[in-house]
C-alpha positions in Angstrom: 162.2 15.3 124.3 161.0 17.8 120.9 157.5 18.2 120.4 156.6 16.4 117.2 156.6 18.6 114.1 153.6 21.0 113.6 153.0 21.0 117.1 153.1 24.2 119.0 155.8 24.4 121.3 153.8 26.6 125.1 157.3 27.3 126.4 158.4 30.0 123.3 154.5 32.3 123.7 155.3 32.1 127.5 158.7 33.4 127.0 157.1 36.1 124.5 154.5 37.0 127.3 157.6 37.0 130.3 159.7 39.4 127.8 156.4 41.9 127.1 156.2 42.3 131.2 159.6 42.8 131.7 159.9 45.4 128.9 157.0 46.9 130.4 158.0 47.1 134.1 161.3 48.8 132.7 159.8 51.5 130.9 157.5 51.6 133.8 160.6 52.3 136.7 162.8 53.8 134.3 161.1 55.7 131.0 160.9 59.2 130.9 158.8 61.1 133.6 159.7 58.1 136.1 160.7 59.8 139.9 160.5 59.1 143.2 160.2 56.2 145.4 158.7 53.3 143.7 155.2 53.9 144.9 155.4 57.5 143.1 156.8 55.4 139.8 153.9 52.6 139.9 151.3 55.4 140.1 149.4 55.9 136.8 148.0 59.3 135.9 144.5 59.8 137.6 142.0 62.4 136.0 140.1 64.7 137.6 137.0 62.8 138.7 139.1 60.5 141.0 141.6 63.4 142.5 139.6 66.5 142.2 139.3 69.5 139.8 138.0 71.2 136.9 137.7 70.0 133.2 136.2 72.1 130.7 135.5 71.0 127.1 134.9 74.0 125.0 133.8 73.0 120.9 134.9 75.9 118.5 131.7 76.7 116.3 133.4 79.1 114.1 135.4 82.5 113.1 133.7 86.0 113.2 133.0 85.7 109.8 131.5 82.7 109.7 133.9 80.4 108.2 135.0 77.1 109.9 137.2 77.4 112.2 140.8 75.6 110.7 143.2 73.8 112.7 146.1 76.7 112.2 142.7 78.7 114.1 142.4 75.8 116.7 145.7 75.7 117.6 146.7 79.3 118.2 143.0 79.1 120.3 145.0 76.5 122.2 148.1 78.2 122.9 146.3 81.4 124.0 143.5 79.3 126.5 147.0 77.7 127.5 148.1 81.0 128.6 145.2 81.7 130.6 144.6 78.7 132.3 148.3 79.1 133.7 148.0 82.9 134.6 145.9 80.9 137.6 149.2 79.6 138.8 148.1 76.1 138.9 150.7 73.3 138.2 150.0 70.7 136.0 147.4 72.4 134.1 146.2 70.8 130.7 144.9 72.4 127.4 144.7 70.0 124.4 142.3 69.3 121.2 140.4 66.8 120.7 139.7 65.9 116.9 138.9 68.9 114.7 136.5 71.0 117.0 137.3 70.3 120.4 139.4 72.0 123.5 139.7 70.3 126.5 140.8 72.3 129.8 141.8 70.2 132.6 142.9 71.8 135.5 143.9 68.7 138.6 143.5 69.7 142.5 141.7 72.8 141.9 138.1 74.0 141.6 138.1 77.1 139.2 135.8 79.1 137.3 136.9 78.7 133.6 133.8 80.3 132.3 136.4 83.2 130.3 139.4 81.1 129.5 137.4 80.5 126.0 136.2 84.1 125.3 137.6 85.9 122.3 141.5 87.0 122.4 142.1 90.5 123.5 143.9 92.6 121.2 145.1 96.0 121.8 147.1 98.3 120.2 148.8 100.8 123.3 151.2 103.8 123.4 154.3 102.8 125.7 154.2 105.7 128.0 156.7 104.7 130.8 159.4 101.8 131.1 160.7 100.9 134.8 162.5 97.3 135.8 159.9 94.8 136.5 162.4 92.6 138.4 160.9 93.5 141.6 164.8 92.7 143.6 164.9 95.3 147.0 167.8 96.4 146.6 171.1 97.1 149.0 171.7 100.3 150.7 174.2 101.1 148.5 173.4 102.5 145.0 172.7 99.6 142.0 171.7 99.7 138.8 169.3 97.5 139.7 167.5 100.1 142.0 167.3 102.8 139.7 163.1 103.8 138.1 165.7 103.7 135.0 166.1 100.7 133.0 169.0 99.3 131.8 170.0 99.2 128.7 169.3 95.6 127.7 165.6 96.0 129.1 164.4 98.9 126.9 162.9 97.3 124.3 163.3 99.1 121.1 162.3 99.3 117.4 161.9 101.0 114.7 158.9 102.7 112.3 160.1 104.1 108.8 157.5 105.0 105.9 158.1 102.2 103.4 159.3 103.3 100.0 156.3 102.5 98.4 154.2 104.8 100.3 153.6 101.8 102.7 154.5 102.4 106.3 156.6 100.2 108.2 157.0 99.4 112.0 160.5 97.5 112.3 162.1 96.8 115.3 166.0 96.4 115.4 167.8 93.5 115.4 168.9 93.4 118.6 166.2 94.7 121.0 165.2 92.7 123.7 161.4 91.7 122.5 161.1 94.1 119.9 159.0 93.3 117.3 160.3 89.3 117.4 157.3 87.7 118.8 157.9 85.2 121.5 157.3 81.2 121.1 153.8 81.1 122.6 151.9 83.8 124.8 152.1 82.1 128.0 152.1 83.7 131.4 155.2 83.2 133.7 154.2 81.1 136.4 153.5 83.5 139.8 155.8 82.4 142.7 153.2 81.7 145.2 150.3 80.1 144.1 146.7 81.2 144.1 144.6 81.1 146.9 141.7 78.9 146.4 137.9 80.1 146.9 137.4 78.2 149.7 141.1 79.5 151.7 140.1 83.2 150.4 136.7 84.5 149.2 137.1 86.7 146.3 134.6 90.1 146.9 132.1 91.1 144.8 133.2 94.4 144.0 136.7 96.0 142.6 136.6 98.4 146.1 136.1 95.8 148.0 138.6 93.8 146.6 141.2 96.7 147.1 140.1 97.1 150.8 141.3 93.4 150.8 144.4 94.7 149.8 144.7 97.3 152.1 144.4 94.9 155.1 146.9 92.8 153.7 149.9 94.7 152.9 148.9 96.8 156.5 148.2 100.8 156.1 151.7 102.0 156.5 152.7 99.7 153.0 149.3 101.1 151.6 150.0 104.6 152.5 153.5 104.8 150.8 152.6 103.1 147.4 149.2 105.5 147.1 151.7 108.4 147.9 153.9 107.4 144.9 153.5 109.9 142.2 156.4 108.2 139.9 158.3 105.0 140.6 159.7 105.1 143.7 163.9 104.3 143.7 164.5 101.9 146.4 168.0 102.7 146.6 167.6 106.4 147.8 165.0 105.5 150.4 165.6 102.0 152.4 163.1 102.8 154.7 160.3 103.5 151.7 161.8 99.8 150.2 160.9 98.1 153.6 157.3 99.2 154.0 156.6 98.5 150.2 158.0 95.0 150.7 154.1 93.5 151.3 153.4 94.0 148.0 155.8 91.5 146.4 153.7 88.7 148.7 151.0 90.0 147.0 149.1 87.2 144.1 149.0 88.3 140.9 144.6 88.2 141.3 144.9 90.9 144.7 147.6 93.3 142.2 145.5 93.0 139.7 142.7 95.0 141.7 145.1 97.8 142.2 145.7 101.3 140.2 147.5 100.7 137.3 150.0 103.4 138.4 150.2 101.6 141.8 151.2 98.5 140.0 153.6 100.6 138.1 154.8 103.1 141.0 155.6 100.0 143.3 158.7 98.2 142.2 158.3 95.5 144.8 155.3 94.4 142.2 157.0 92.3 139.8 156.7 91.2 136.1 156.1 87.7 137.9 153.0 89.2 139.6 151.8 91.2 137.1 151.9 88.4 134.7 150.2 85.8 137.0 146.9 88.2 136.4 143.8 87.2 135.0 143.1 88.3 131.2 140.3 90.3 131.7 141.9 92.4 134.5 143.7 94.9 131.6 141.2 94.0 129.1 139.4 97.7 129.4 140.4 99.9 125.9 139.6 102.8 128.0 142.0 102.3 131.4 145.6 102.6 131.2 146.8 99.7 132.3 150.5 97.9 132.8 152.4 94.8 131.2 155.6 93.3 131.4 157.6 92.6 128.3 160.6 90.3 128.2 159.7 89.3 131.7 161.7 92.0 133.2 160.8 95.6 131.6 157.4 96.9 133.2 155.5 99.5 130.5 152.8 101.5 131.6 150.6 101.5 128.5 147.8 104.1 127.1 144.0 103.7 126.6 144.0 100.9 123.5 143.1 103.1 120.4 142.9 100.3 118.0 141.7 96.9 118.4 142.6 93.6 117.3 138.8 94.0 115.6 139.9 96.5 113.8 142.4 94.0 111.6 141.3 92.4 109.0 144.6 90.3 108.2 148.3 90.0 108.6 150.2 87.6 106.9 154.5 86.3 106.9 155.7 88.3 103.4 159.0 88.7 102.1 159.7 92.5 101.5 162.1 93.6 98.7 165.4 92.7 100.7 164.2 89.3 101.0 163.9 89.4 104.6 160.2 87.8 106.2 157.9 90.9 107.7 154.7 91.2 108.9 152.2 92.7 106.4 149.1 94.4 108.5 145.3 95.3 107.0 143.2 96.7 108.3 139.1 97.4 108.1 138.2 101.1 106.7 137.8 102.2 110.2 140.6 100.6 111.7 142.8 102.6 109.2 141.6 105.7 110.4 142.2 104.6 114.3 145.5 103.2 113.4 146.4 106.4 111.4 145.6 108.6 114.2 147.5 106.5 116.8 151.2 106.4 114.8 150.6 110.1 114.5 149.8 110.6 117.7 153.2 108.3 118.6 155.3 110.1 116.1 154.4 113.2 117.4 154.7 112.2 120.7 151.2 113.9 121.4 148.3 113.5 124.0 150.1 110.9 126.8 153.6 111.8 126.1 155.9 108.8 126.0 158.4 109.0 128.5 162.5 108.8 127.5 162.3 105.4 128.9 160.3 104.6 126.3 162.0 105.9 123.4 163.1 103.0 121.1 167.1 103.2 120.0 166.2 105.4 117.3 164.8 108.0 119.8 161.4 107.0 118.4 157.8 106.1 121.2 156.4 103.0 120.5 153.1 101.2 120.2 152.4 97.6 122.3 150.5 95.0 120.6 149.3 93.6 123.7 147.4 90.2 123.8 145.9 88.9 126.9 148.3 89.7 129.9 151.3 90.3 127.9 152.9 91.9 125.2 153.9 90.0 122.1 155.8 92.8 119.8 156.3 96.5 120.1 157.7 98.5 117.3 158.7 101.7 117.4 156.5 104.2 115.3 158.8 106.3 112.5 155.8 108.3 110.3 152.2 108.1 110.5 150.6 105.5 108.4 148.0 105.8 106.3 148.2 102.7 104.6 148.8 99.1 105.0 151.7 99.0 107.3 154.5 96.2 107.8 156.6 95.4 111.2 159.9 94.6 110.2 162.8 93.0 111.5 165.4 90.2 111.6 162.4 87.1 111.7 163.0 83.8 110.7 159.7 82.2 108.4 158.3 81.2 111.6 158.3 84.4 113.5 157.1 86.3 111.1 153.9 83.6 110.8 154.0 83.1 114.6 153.6 87.0 115.2 150.9 87.4 112.3 148.9 84.2 114.0 148.2 86.2 116.8 147.2 89.5 114.9 144.9 87.7 112.9 143.4 85.7 115.8 143.0 89.1 116.9 140.6 89.9 114.4 139.2 86.6 113.7 138.9 85.0 116.7 137.3 81.4 116.8 134.1 81.5 119.0 133.3 78.3 121.5 130.5 76.5 123.2 131.3 75.2 126.6 130.1 71.5 125.4 130.7 70.2 129.6 132.0 71.3 132.4 133.2 69.6 135.6 134.2 70.7 138.9 134.7 67.7 142.0 136.7 68.1 145.2 139.6 65.9 146.6 137.4 64.6 148.8 134.8 63.0 145.9 137.5 62.4 143.8 139.0 60.1 147.0 135.9 58.5 147.1 135.3 58.0 143.4 138.5 56.1 143.1 137.6 53.9 146.1 134.9 52.9 144.7 135.9 52.0 140.9 139.0 49.9 142.6 136.3 48.5 144.8 134.0 47.4 141.8 136.8 46.7 139.8 137.8 44.0 142.3 134.3 42.9 143.4 133.9 42.2 139.5 137.2 39.9 138.7 136.3 38.5 142.5 133.1 37.3 141.1 134.7 36.1 138.3 137.0 33.9 139.5 134.7 32.3 141.9 132.5 31.1 139.4 135.4 30.4 137.5 136.5 27.6 140.1 133.0 26.4 140.9 132.8 25.9 137.4 135.6 24.4 135.7 137.9 23.8 139.0 141.7 23.4 137.4 140.7 25.6 134.5 139.7 28.1 136.9 143.8 28.4 137.9 144.1 29.2 134.3 141.1 31.6 133.9 143.2 33.3 137.7 146.3 33.5 136.3 144.9 35.0 132.9 143.2 38.0 135.3 146.4 38.6 137.1 148.5 39.0 133.6 145.7 41.1 132.2 146.0 43.3 135.3 150.2 43.6 135.4 149.7 44.2 131.4 147.2 47.1 131.4 148.5 48.5 135.0 152.1 48.9 133.2 150.6 50.6 130.1 148.5 52.8 131.8 151.5 54.0 133.6 153.9 54.1 130.6 150.6 56.1 128.6 150.1 58.7 131.2 153.8 59.6 131.0 154.4 59.3 127.5 150.5 60.4 125.9 149.4 62.4 128.8 146.4 59.6 128.9 144.8 60.0 132.5 142.2 57.0 134.0 139.1 58.9 135.1 136.4 56.3 136.4 134.7 56.0 133.0 138.1 54.4 132.3 137.6 52.5 135.4 134.1 51.2 134.0 135.5 50.5 130.5 138.3 48.3 132.3 135.2 46.6 134.5 133.3 46.0 131.2 136.6 44.5 129.6 136.2 41.8 132.3 133.1 40.6 131.0 134.7 40.2 127.4 137.8 38.4 129.5 135.3 35.9 131.0 133.5 35.3 127.7 136.4 33.8 125.7 136.7 32.0 128.2 133.2 30.4 128.3 133.4 30.2 124.3 137.1 28.0 124.7 136.0 25.6 127.6 132.3 24.8 126.2 134.1 24.2 122.9 136.9 21.6 125.0 133.9 19.6 126.5 131.9 19.9 122.8 135.3 18.3 121.6 135.3 15.9 124.7 132.0 14.5 123.9 132.7 13.7 120.6 135.0 11.3 121.8 138.5 12.6 121.6 141.4 12.8 124.4 141.3 15.7 126.6 145.3 16.3 124.4 143.8 16.5 121.5 140.3 17.9 122.4 142.9 20.9 123.6 144.8 21.6 119.9 141.3 21.1 118.1 138.9 23.6 120.7 141.4 25.6 119.8 141.1 26.0 116.5 137.2 25.9 116.8 137.1 28.6 119.3 139.9 30.8 118.1 137.6 32.4 115.1 134.9 33.1 117.6 137.2 35.0 120.2 138.9 36.6 117.7 135.6 38.4 115.8 133.8 38.5 119.1 137.2 41.1 120.7 137.4 43.0 117.4 133.8 43.8 117.9 134.5 45.4 120.9 137.7 46.9 120.0 136.3 48.5 116.5 132.7 49.8 118.9 135.8 51.4 121.4 137.7 52.9 118.5 134.1 54.6 117.0 133.2 56.0 120.3 136.3 57.6 121.0 136.2 59.4 117.7 132.7 60.5 117.9 132.7 61.5 121.7 133.9 63.9 123.8 135.4 64.3 127.0 135.6 61.6 129.8 133.4 59.1 127.3 136.7 59.3 125.5 138.6 58.0 128.4 136.0 54.7 128.7 136.0 53.6 125.1 140.1 53.9 125.0 140.0 51.8 128.5 137.7 49.6 127.0 139.5 49.3 123.9 143.2 48.9 126.1 142.0 46.4 127.7 140.6 44.4 125.1 143.4 44.1 122.9 145.7 43.3 126.2 143.1 40.9 126.8 143.5 39.2 123.0 148.0 39.3 124.0 147.1 37.6 127.2 144.6 34.3 125.2 147.2 33.6 122.3 150.8 34.2 124.4 149.4 32.3 127.9 146.2 30.9 128.0 146.4 28.3 125.2 149.6 27.5 126.2 148.6 26.8 129.5 146.1 24.8 128.4 148.4 22.5 126.1 150.7 22.0 129.4 148.3 20.7 131.2 146.8 18.8 129.2 149.8 16.6 129.3 149.4 16.2 133.6 147.5 13.6 134.9 145.7 16.2 136.7 143.9 17.0 133.8 142.9 13.5 132.6 141.1 13.6 136.9 137.2 14.2 136.3 137.1 16.1 139.9 140.4 17.8 139.6 139.6 19.3 136.1 136.3 20.7 135.8 135.4 18.2 133.3 134.0 15.6 135.3 130.2 15.4 133.5 131.9 15.1 129.8 135.4 12.9 130.9 135.2 8.8 130.2 135.8 6.9 133.1 139.7 6.2 133.4 139.3 2.8 132.3 138.0 3.7 129.2 140.0 5.5 126.3 139.1 7.2 123.7 139.8 4.5 121.3 137.2 1.9 122.9 134.4 4.6 122.6 134.8 5.9 119.4 137.0 3.8 117.1 137.5 7.5 114.3 139.6 8.9 117.1 143.0 7.8 116.5 144.8 10.4 119.1 146.1 8.6 122.4 
């Protein structure tokens, strides 16, 4: 029989809740990122304090000229810091911005020294001396293009530079050059084929000499002697024996390659761009030394000393030239302009360390590489002595020109950072944290359930079922949010969930005690359920909204793991409200129609229910409901 008009239909609310659960767990098992077996799909994303790893929170203070950092500054810094972190060769590294000043670096499963990742970007201008193939492949005995010391045509980044008609000079890469003036999408390092060893596996010696001796011992005396004797890039296709001798160098990690002399890094063909890109950024930051860097992932460049630094650039902007093409306009400081003029004169006249034929652009001119940390982001040809402001031109889109200008500007105006929070957690400690957190949550939930059954009896089953449903909703939400927005559950997040148990228990107490008050006033249990809900609803909503607002404020003003606590507390409280409206009240309405609910011993309302022989009407004539 249909319920009277105006009376709630509990089946509808329960159906809505069931639909939410079905949709949520469809997302858990079949949404993007769900892979592996069912156990893998049911695993939320865990924070470093639960699985081990390193977390560093950096706060941007200001730029070198004292101005507050902008959102563009922060995003550019995030990209560069991400490329530095990726140079460690770790998997699933995460670099994200928090608010308008913070950058959080997370390396799950790894304990690393991240003190250098927040340092100012190292921007260098270096003349390109030579280029060879950087694939690292060992050729077959028959000669092949991949085994020659000269790079293939497509592997030679080309560029042009010519004085502009208005007395400005132009560094202009050709449209077809691979990595000439066109910037790469982001300064990201190519992941290493072999992950860098952790400190526990291979302690890093203190001095360069000790590190080189460790590398020599690893590759063997024969390989080291063969590499040390190279005066130019080796032609392995002409000497298969030498190829076999140098093969161990292809098995070195980026950190190990970084300690080798620049000439050895360049001359040994089995040292690939994958390894070179995997080096720590600081390994090529010395402006007084020649270095090796890759362009496009396959062209290995020998670069001269850095004659111009990023701090010599005063400004760089993406603008349109007279032909409406997008170009990058470069402005230098007064001292920087003198250095830039001297460098372009040396490159144009091919003075000093002369650039080899392999390093010339497609118009036969020497090139100058713009190196950010480990990566060449542009290498235009120099077609004249540049005595004024310069332009890097090419087939740029607006986005490409803006990106290159951003890299150049960031080198001149780096954002400075202060470490706000640094945390190293071993995998063993993380596992114990996880066990302890789950145990604490289980004990808290068990105590609430025991108290509920002891004090409320049948009503305790409603509390138990509500907590189970809240747990299912929360668990599914954590899994989905971990895949979609990268939310990670930390130990602080588990603490927030435990605190939310108290909020959930409080809403039970408010409702059930209000129900007792209604029965004491002489109303029947069925009537008391609906009236108690109306009177308790506002209090429950107010209490939960206060908790949600507190969690929101805490999330906005906090950093690091405290954000995880606030997010988990707010999420669990919101889901508790969902369960209150879609399960708890409908279930109480259904129970009020059952005989068991009218039994004082079973219902837990024994102290307030009248004897079964008495009716609510006889005890209180004002009550009209039966």
